[in-house]
Structures are given as C-alpha cells and as structure tokens.
C-alpha positions, 0 to 999 in steps of 0.5 A: 401371328403373320410375319412379313418375312415368312413368305420369303423364307418359304420361297428361299427354303424351297429354292435351297432344297433342289429336289423339292424345287424340281418336284414342285416345278414338274408338278406345276408344269405337267398340271398346266400343260395336261389339258391343252397339250398332253391329253389331246395327244395321248392317242398318238403314241409317237407324237406323245413321246416327242411332246414328253421330250419337250415337256421334260426339257421345259421342266429342266430349263425352268429348274436350271433358270431358277437355280442359277437365278437364285445363285446370282441373287445370293452371290452376285457376279456377271458370270452367274447373270450370263448363265441365268440369261442362257438358261432363260434363252433355253426356256424360251426355245423349249417353249417355242419348240413345244408350241411348234410340236403341239399347236401346228404353228409354223416356225417363225422366220426372220425375213431378211436372212431367212433364219428360223427364230429358235436358231437365233435364240439358240445362238444367243444362248450359246453366246451367253453360256460362253460369256458366262464361262469364259469371262475373266473376273478382274482381280 
C-alpha cells in the first residue's frame, strides 16, 4: 500500500547518502547537458576540457548546495542558511560561466559601474560565506 511519507523517506535516504547523491546529481547533470552542451563540442579538444571543468564545477556546486540546504533543514541556524545561499550563488555563477563558454553569449555588464555580473555574484558568494563562518551565535 502507498504511504504518503514514502517519497520523503526516499529523498531523505538519498540526501543522507552523500556518495549516492553525488552520483545521481552527476548522472542528471551530464544527461541534461549531453546534447545541448557536451556533444557539439567534442570535436574541439581544448574547448571540451574547458566545458568539462565548468560541468564538474556545476555538479560540485549543486551537490554542496543540496547538502548544505539539507543540513540547514535538519539543524537550522543562520550560519547554515548563509552557507547554503553562498553555494547557491556559486551554482548561479557556474551556470553563467557554462553558458558563456558554450553559447557564445557575451558577459553581462552592469552599466553604471561597468562590472561583469559574475564578479558581483562571486562577491555576494564570498560575503555570504564570510557571514556564515564569522557570524557569532548568541549564547
């Protein structure tokens, strides 16, 4: 008989098993990106290494975001929330870098200050990590 809590237990089981989670994320990301990103660039050896680096970074950032988010939901606390948001920022930056590397999209500039968007997001990421690490919990 079907139980309402069974899908949540399956998800919790996958998230609590870190190697299994990493493998599942890797398979999903490579499967989704195979046709639009990986296969068109296999004939360019130097370019495929660059793309592979961004895909590996994307997989790692998704993994770290999910693990930190599950830790936040399990334990709570603002420090874990800031760390999760930092990994989310890393995920966004890696997605942008992958699009820049594969789609020939020009980098997005913020017009007033003439700074590229990924630099701003990286600064936000470092700020969130800093807050997450340096935040003092009241006793």
